[in-house]
C-alpha positions as CSV (number, residue, x, y, z in Angstrom):
1,M,-26.5,20.5,-6.7
2,Q,-23.0,19.3,-6.2
3,D,-23.8,18.0,-2.7
4,Q,-26.6,15.8,-4.1
5,L,-24.3,14.3,-6.7
6,D,-21.7,13.4,-4.0
7,D,-24.3,11.8,-1.8
8,Q,-25.4,9.5,-4.7
9,Q,-21.9,8.4,-5.4
10,Q,-21.6,7.2,-1.8
11,N,-24.6,5.0,-2.1
12,N,-26.8,7.4,-0.1
13,Q,-25.0,6.7,3.2
14,P,-26.1,8.8,6.1
15,A,-23.9,11.7,6.9
16,G,-20.9,10.4,8.7
17,I,-17.2,10.3,7.8
18,S,-16.2,10.6,4.1
19,A,-15.0,7.8,2.0
20,A,-11.6,9.4,1.9
21,Q,-11.5,9.5,5.7
22,K,-12.5,5.8,5.9
23,S,-9.7,4.7,3.6
24,Q,-7.3,6.8,5.7
25,I,-8.4,5.1,8.9
26,L,-8.3,1.7,7.4
27,S,-4.8,2.1,5.8
28,K,-3.4,3.4,9.1
29,Y,-4.9,0.4,11.0
30,C,-3.7,-2.1,8.4
31,N,-0.3,-0.5,8.4
32,Q,0.0,-1.3,12.1
33,Q,-1.4,-4.8,11.7
34,A,1.1,-5.6,9.0
35,G,4.1,-4.8,11.2
36,G,4.3,-1.0,10.6
37,P,5.6,1.5,10.7
38,Y,9.1,0.1,9.9
39,N,8.8,-3.4,8.4
40,V,5.4,-3.6,6.8
41,S,4.5,-6.8,5.0
42,E,2.9,-5.7,1.7
43,A,0.9,-9.0,1.4
44,A,-0.4,-8.7,5.0
45,Y,-1.3,-5.0,4.4
46,L,-3.3,-5.8,1.2
47,E,-5.0,-8.7,2.9
48,C,-6.0,-6.5,5.8
49,L,-7.4,-3.9,3.5
50,Q,-9.7,-6.5,1.9
51,S,-10.6,-8.1,5.2
52,Y,-11.9,-5.1,7.0
53,Y,-14.1,-2.1,6.4
54,V,-14.8,1.2,8.3
55,T,-18.3,2.1,9.4
56,D,-19.8,5.7,9.2
57,Q,-18.8,6.0,12.8
58,G,-15.2,5.2,12.1
59,Q,-15.2,1.7,13.6
60,I,-13.1,-0.9,11.9
61,L,-15.0,-4.2,11.5
62,P,-14.2,-7.5,9.7
63,R,-16.0,-8.1,6.4
């Protein structure tokens, strides 16, 4: 039963990478875009997080 509940919470997306993996991929990408790893611009990082999304295949695409 637990699996079915999890699927519904993710808007019935086809099996791909998890939401947690997607946010990890995106935060890693945005960290680099914002000047990481050493002088990350917080504003640029947050803007990046809102400007891109990760597909079920792990691709980063603009919104």
